[in-house]
C-alpha positions as CSV (number, residue, x, y, z in Angstrom):
1,X,10.9,-0.1,-22.8
2,X,9.4,0.2,-19.3
3,X,8.2,-2.6,-17.1
4,X,4.8,-0.9,-16.8
5,X,4.3,0.4,-20.3
6,X,0.6,0.7,-21.2
7,X,-0.6,0.2,-17.6
8,X,-2.8,2.5,-15.5
9,X,-2.3,2.4,-11.7
10,X,-4.1,3.8,-8.8
11,X,-2.2,4.2,-5.5
12,X,-3.8,5.1,-2.3
13,X,-1.8,7.1,0.3
14,X,0.3,8.3,-2.6
15,X,1.1,11.8,-1.4
16,X,4.3,10.9,0.4
17,X,6.3,8.0,1.8
18,X,6.0,4.6,0.3
19,X,3.1,5.5,-1.9
20,X,4.9,8.4,-3.5
21,X,8.0,6.2,-4.1
22,X,5.8,3.7,-5.8
23,X,4.1,6.3,-7.9
24,X,7.5,7.7,-9.1
25,X,8.8,4.3,-9.9
26,X,5.7,3.3,-11.8
27,X,5.7,6.5,-13.8
28,X,9.4,6.0,-14.7
29,X,8.6,2.5,-15.9
30,X,5.9,3.8,-18.2
31,X,2.7,3.6,-16.2
32,X,0.0,6.4,-16.0
33,X,-0.6,6.9,-12.3
34,X,-3.4,8.3,-10.2
35,X,-2.4,9.0,-6.6
36,X,-5.1,9.4,-4.0
37,X,-4.7,10.8,-0.5
38,X,-6.2,13.1,2.1
39,X,-3.0,15.2,2.1
40,X,-4.1,17.4,-0.8
41,X,-1.1,19.8,-0.8
42,X,1.5,17.0,-0.6
43,X,-0.4,15.0,-3.2
44,X,-0.6,17.8,-5.7
45,X,3.1,18.5,-5.2
46,X,4.0,14.8,-5.8
47,X,1.9,14.6,-8.9
48,X,3.5,17.8,-10.2
49,X,7.0,16.6,-9.6
50,X,6.3,13.3,-11.4
51,X,4.9,15.3,-14.3
52,X,7.9,17.5,-14.3
53,X,10.1,14.4,-14.7
54,X,8.1,13.4,-17.8
55,X,5.7,11.0,-16.1
56,X,1.9,10.9,-16.4
57,X,0.3,11.4,-13.0
58,X,-2.9,12.9,-11.5
59,X,-3.9,13.5,-7.9
60,X,-7.3,12.9,-6.5
61,X,-8.6,13.4,-3.0
62,X,-9.2,10.0,-1.5
63,X,-10.4,9.1,2.0
64,X,-10.1,5.3,1.8
65,X,-12.9,4.9,4.4
66,X,-15.4,6.6,2.0
67,X,-16.8,4.5,-0.9
68,X,-17.8,7.5,-2.9
69,X,-14.2,8.7,-2.9
70,X,-13.0,5.4,-4.2
71,X,-15.6,5.5,-6.9
72,X,-14.4,8.9,-8.0
73,X,-10.8,7.8,-8.0
74,X,-11.4,4.8,-10.1
75,X,-13.6,6.9,-12.5
76,X,-10.8,9.4,-12.7
77,X,-8.3,6.7,-13.7
78,X,-10.6,5.3,-16.4
79,X,-11.7,8.7,-17.8
80,X,-8.2,10.2,-17.8
81,X,-6.1,7.3,-18.9
82,X,-8.6,4.7,-20.4
83,X,-8.5,1.8,-17.9
84,X,-7.4,0.6,-14.5
85,X,-4.9,-2.2,-14.5
86,X,-3.2,-1.9,-11.1
87,X,-4.4,-0.9,-7.6
88,X,-2.0,-0.4,-4.7
89,X,-3.8,-0.3,-1.4
90,X,-1.0,1.6,0.3
91,X,-2.8,4.0,2.6
92,X,-2.5,3.2,6.3
93,X,-2.1,4.7,9.8
94,X,-0.3,3.5,12.8
95,X,-1.8,3.0,16.3
96,X,-0.3,4.0,19.6
97,X,1.0,1.4,21.9
98,X,-1.5,0.4,24.6
99,X,-2.2,-2.8,26.5
100,X,-5.4,-4.2,25.1
101,X,-7.4,-3.5,28.4
102,X,-6.5,0.2,28.0
103,X,-6.7,0.5,24.2
104,X,-9.3,3.2,23.3
105,X,-12.2,1.7,21.3
106,X,-12.2,4.8,19.1
107,X,-8.6,4.1,18.1
108,X,-9.4,0.5,17.3
109,X,-12.3,1.5,15.1
110,X,-10.3,4.2,13.3
111,X,-7.3,1.9,12.6
112,X,-9.5,-1.0,11.4
113,X,-11.5,1.5,9.2
114,X,-8.5,2.9,7.4
115,X,-6.1,-0.1,7.3
116,X,-8.6,-2.9,6.7
117,X,-11.9,-1.5,5.5
118,X,-10.0,0.8,3.2
119,X,-8.4,-2.2,1.5
120,X,-11.8,-3.9,1.1
121,X,-13.4,-0.8,-0.4
122,X,-10.5,-0.2,-2.8
123,X,-10.6,-3.8,-4.0
124,X,-14.4,-3.8,-4.2
125,X,-14.4,-0.7,-6.4
126,X,-11.4,-1.5,-8.6
127,X,-12.4,-5.1,-9.5
128,X,-15.2,-4.2,-11.9
129,X,-12.9,-1.8,-13.8
130,X,-10.3,-4.5,-14.0
131,X,-12.7,-7.2,-15.2
132,X,-13.7,-4.8,-18.0
133,X,-10.1,-5.0,-19.4
134,X,-9.6,-8.7,-18.8
135,X,-7.7,-8.5,-15.5
136,X,-5.2,-6.6,-13.4
137,X,-3.0,-6.7,-10.3
138,X,-3.9,-5.6,-6.8
139,X,-1.1,-5.1,-4.3
140,X,-2.1,-4.7,-0.6
141,X,0.5,-3.1,1.7
142,X,0.4,-5.1,5.0
143,X,3.3,-5.2,7.4
144,X,5.7,-7.7,9.0
145,X,3.3,-7.2,11.9
146,X,0.6,-8.8,9.8
147,X,2.6,-12.0,10.1
148,X,4.2,-11.9,13.6
149,X,3.2,-10.0,16.7
150,X,5.0,-7.8,19.2
151,X,4.0,-6.7,22.7
152,X,4.8,-3.0,22.3
153,X,2.7,-2.0,19.3
154,X,-1.1,-1.5,19.5
155,X,-3.2,-4.5,18.9
156,X,-5.4,-2.5,16.4
157,X,-2.5,-2.0,14.0
158,X,-1.3,-5.6,14.1
159,X,-4.9,-6.9,13.7
160,X,-5.6,-4.7,10.8
161,X,-2.4,-5.8,9.0
162,X,-3.1,-9.5,9.7
163,X,-6.6,-8.9,8.3
164,X,-5.1,-7.5,5.1
165,X,-2.9,-10.6,4.7
166,X,-5.9,-13.0,4.8
167,X,-8.2,-10.7,2.8
168,X,-5.5,-10.8,0.1
169,X,-5.7,-14.6,-0.1
170,X,-9.5,-14.6,-0.1
171,X,-9.6,-12.1,-3.0
172,X,-6.8,-13.9,-4.9
173,X,-8.8,-17.1,-4.8
174,X,-12.0,-15.5,-5.9
175,X,-10.5,-13.8,-9.0
176,X,-7.7,-16.2,-9.9
177,X,-9.5,-17.6,-12.9
178,X,-10.6,-14.1,-14.1
179,X,-7.2,-12.5,-14.6
180,X,-6.9,-10.5,-11.4
181,X,-3.9,-11.3,-9.3
182,X,-3.9,-10.1,-5.6
183,X,-0.8,-10.1,-3.4
184,X,0.4,-8.5,-0.2
185,X,3.6,-6.8,0.6
186,X,4.9,-6.8,4.2
187,X,7.4,-4.1,4.9
188,X,9.4,-4.0,8.1
189,X,10.3,-0.6,9.6
190,X,10.8,1.9,6.8
191,X,12.2,5.4,6.7
192,X,8.9,7.4,6.3
193,X,7.0,10.2,8.1
194,X,5.0,7.5,9.8
195,X,8.1,6.1,11.6
196,X,9.8,9.5,12.2
197,X,8.6,9.8,15.9
198,X,9.9,6.3,16.7
199,X,13.2,6.9,14.9
200,X,13.6,10.2,16.8
201,X,13.2,8.4,20.2
202,X,16.6,6.8,21.0
203,X,15.1,4.1,23.2
204,X,12.4,3.2,20.7
205,X,15.0,3.2,17.9
206,X,17.3,0.9,19.7
207,X,14.5,-1.6,20.4
208,X,13.6,-1.6,16.7
209,X,17.1,-1.9,15.4
210,X,17.7,-4.8,17.7
211,X,14.8,-6.7,16.0
212,X,16.1,-6.1,12.5
213,X,18.9,-8.6,11.6
214,X,20.2,-6.2,8.9
215,X,20.6,-3.5,11.5
216,X,18.8,-0.7,9.7
217,X,15.5,0.6,8.6
218,X,14.5,0.0,5.0
219,X,14.1,2.7,2.4
220,X,10.8,3.4,0.7
221,X,12.4,2.6,-2.7
222,X,13.2,-0.9,-1.5
223,X,9.5,-1.5,-0.9
224,X,8.5,0.1,-4.2
225,X,10.7,-2.3,-6.1
226,X,8.8,-5.2,-4.6
227,X,5.5,-3.6,-5.5
228,X,6.7,-2.9,-9.0
229,X,7.4,-6.6,-9.5
230,X,3.9,-7.6,-8.4
231,X,2.3,-4.9,-10.5
232,X,4.2,-5.9,-13.7
233,X,3.7,-8.9,-15.9
234,X,6.9,-10.4,-14.5
235,X,4.8,-11.8,-11.6
236,X,2.2,-13.3,-13.9
237,X,2.0,-16.6,-12.0
238,X,2.1,-15.0,-8.5
239,X,-1.2,-14.6,-6.7
240,X,-2.3,-14.9,-3.1
241,X,1.3,-14.5,-2.1
242,X,3.3,-12.5,0.5
243,X,6.4,-10.5,-0.4
244,X,8.2,-9.7,2.8
245,X,10.6,-6.7,2.8
246,X,11.7,-6.6,6.4
247,X,15.5,-6.9,6.7
248,X,15.1,-10.4,8.2
249,X,12.6,-9.5,11.0
250,X,10.2,-12.4,10.4
251,X,13.0,-14.9,9.9
252,X,13.7,-15.0,13.6
């Protein structure tokens, strides 16, 4: 028996990286999964590989900054699989390192739009579907940089992830007595496409590894395991909480 039997999950940014790992794990544990992304080719390939392994998965085009895309994705989950029980707001982008007085306003707007407004829109759209079935679980992917700051990463990214952290608590309190749990996950540096450029730069890599007490980047599956716990009924008394998966970064 799977830990997600009978549940229907929607994962944004599910085409690759952490989102794809979450989708594969959810499907293996018995969930029906809808993955949304703007990377259509990668998304279709991920959905097909999950189906080939015996899982139930559909891909939908989802730009998290567009409310209509969210409405279509939630409608797809409900029409295809009968309900929506779990939302993982996983989609996100990085922002280049600038000092604040040189940070482009356009980059700030884009980062906040995807990383923070996207989480708001996803939650706003999913909640009514969850209320219809008596509750659900929303997991918002923040970052260790939503808890602590660093001088060498753009302020837009850190601000967006800090916003996700507090938005999670506000949502958790609003829906705590209506069966919807809302929690955030805070990964440290993880081996994904998003971190490839930094890992390929020896100077940048050494800076990052020096900040991680465990001395390595995390794997996407290590984050997915934390997300699975929050999505499952095992975390039934957990809401408004932060699960940190950062190799010890924030313990310093």
